N, C-alpha and C positions, 0 to 999 in steps of 0.2 A: 599584334596590337590588341586584337579582341581577346586573345587568351590572357594577356597581361591584365586587362580590365576585369575579366572574369575572376582571376586570382585575387585582385584587389577587393572586389565586391565580396567574394567568399571569405577573405580574411576579415573584412569589416563585420560580416554577419557572424562569424565565429567569435570575434571580440565581444559583440553585443550579446550573444547567447551566453558566453561565459559570465559576463556581467549580470545578466538576468538570472542565471542559475545559482550563482554562489555569493554574490556580494550583499544581497539584502538580508540574509539570515545567517545565524551562526550554524555550525555543522550540527549541533544538537537540535536546533529548531527544525532544520531540514529533515533529520532522522526521525524526530518525533512526528512531524507532519506526515512523512511517508508511513510510519508505523500506524498512526491513527487512520490513515486512508486504507491501509491493508486490513485493519480490524473492521472498519465499517463495511468495506467491500466484501469481506468474507462472510458477513452476516446475511441471513436470508431476508433481504429487505425488499425484494421484488422491484428493484430499480430505484427505490426512494433514497438510496444511499447518495446518489448524485445531488439530490435536493439538500441533504445534510451537508455535503461538501460545499455547496454554494453558500449555505447559511454560515458555516464555520469560516469560510474564506472572507465573507463579508463582515463577520463580527470580530474576528481576531487578526490583528496585523502581524503577529508573530508566527502565524502559520504560513508555511511556504506553499503557495497555491500549486506550483509546478510539482512539488513532491507529493502533495495530497492527491492530485489527479493522476500522477504516474502510477499509483497503486492499481488503478483500473486496468492498466496494460498488463500487469502481472496476473491479477485475478479477473480475467475477462470472462464473458459468458461461455466461452468454449470450455474453460477449465472448471467453472463453478459447479457443473453437474458432478464432477469428481469429488469436490469438496463436500457437496451435500450427501453423496453416497458414503463418504468416509465419516461424515458427521453422524449420520443415522447409525452406522455400524458401531462407532464409538459409544454413542448413547445406548445402544442395545447391549454392548458389553457391560456398561456401568449399571444400567437399570434392569437388564434382562430382556428377554423377548416379549413382545406384545402377545398376550393370550389370544389364540385363534388366528394369528397371522404367521404364515410361512411363505417362503418364496415360491412354493409349488402350488399354492392355492390362489385361485383367481377370484374367489367369491368373498373378498374382505368386506366387512360391513363398515358403514360410515361411523358406527359407534367406536371403532378402533382408531379413528382419526386423532382425537386428543392424545392418546397414548403414543402414537407414532410421532406426532409433532413435538411432544415433550422430549423424546429421544433425539430427534433431529436438532432441536434448539439447544439441548444440553451439549451434545457433541459438537455442534457448531460454535457455541460460545467458547468451549475449551480449545478447539482448533484455531479460532480467530485470535484468541489470546496468544497461543503459541506462535502463530504466524506473525503477529504484531511484534512480539519480543524479538524473534529472529530478524524480522524486517528492520527493526530499529538498529540493531548492531551491524547488519549488513550495510544499511544506508549510511550509518555513521562512518564506517570504514571506507566506503566508496567515496563519500564526500571529502573526507580528510585526504585520501590518496589523490583524488582529482585536484584538490586545492594545492597539495604539495607539488604535483606535476606542473600545474599552471604557473605557480609561483616560481619554480626553478627553471622551467623550460622557456615558454613563450612570452610570459608576461611577468617579469621580475618586479615590476612596479605596481602590480595589482595588490590592492589591500582588501582584506576580508573583515567581516565584523569581528570584534573582539569576543573571545570565548570567556565565559565566566571563570573566575579564579579557581584553580585546582583542576581544570579540565585539560584535555589533550590540546 
């Protein structure tokens, strides 16, 4: 008796989550929202990216709030240090090493700060763009596959927002 009731409640929760995740936005809106979130999260914003998320979610109805905030799970603080290291390395490859700064020297002057930041920001902007493009296509494929499975398996009567003409 209790198990049956738990199954019913879980099925209802699943139905509502499916509705919340996929019915309000087209697959391209979900993918764009995720991609935008990845781009913002990858930037060195010192946590202000979440404020930008809140502002975007408030200002634009076509942004999927769930997809936007899901990007934080992927680029969380645990992995961001690696993104920053890769960003600086990429910037250093493009612009060259900062004069007087080596990994073996511990006496780096504050005057080298702007040169280091330029390399970090340049590399980070490039990586954030790459991550956002990849994130868009991955999210688009995942959303379309998820919708296909939901439509064919569990919820054949589920309707999704119409995609613009010419799209998948």
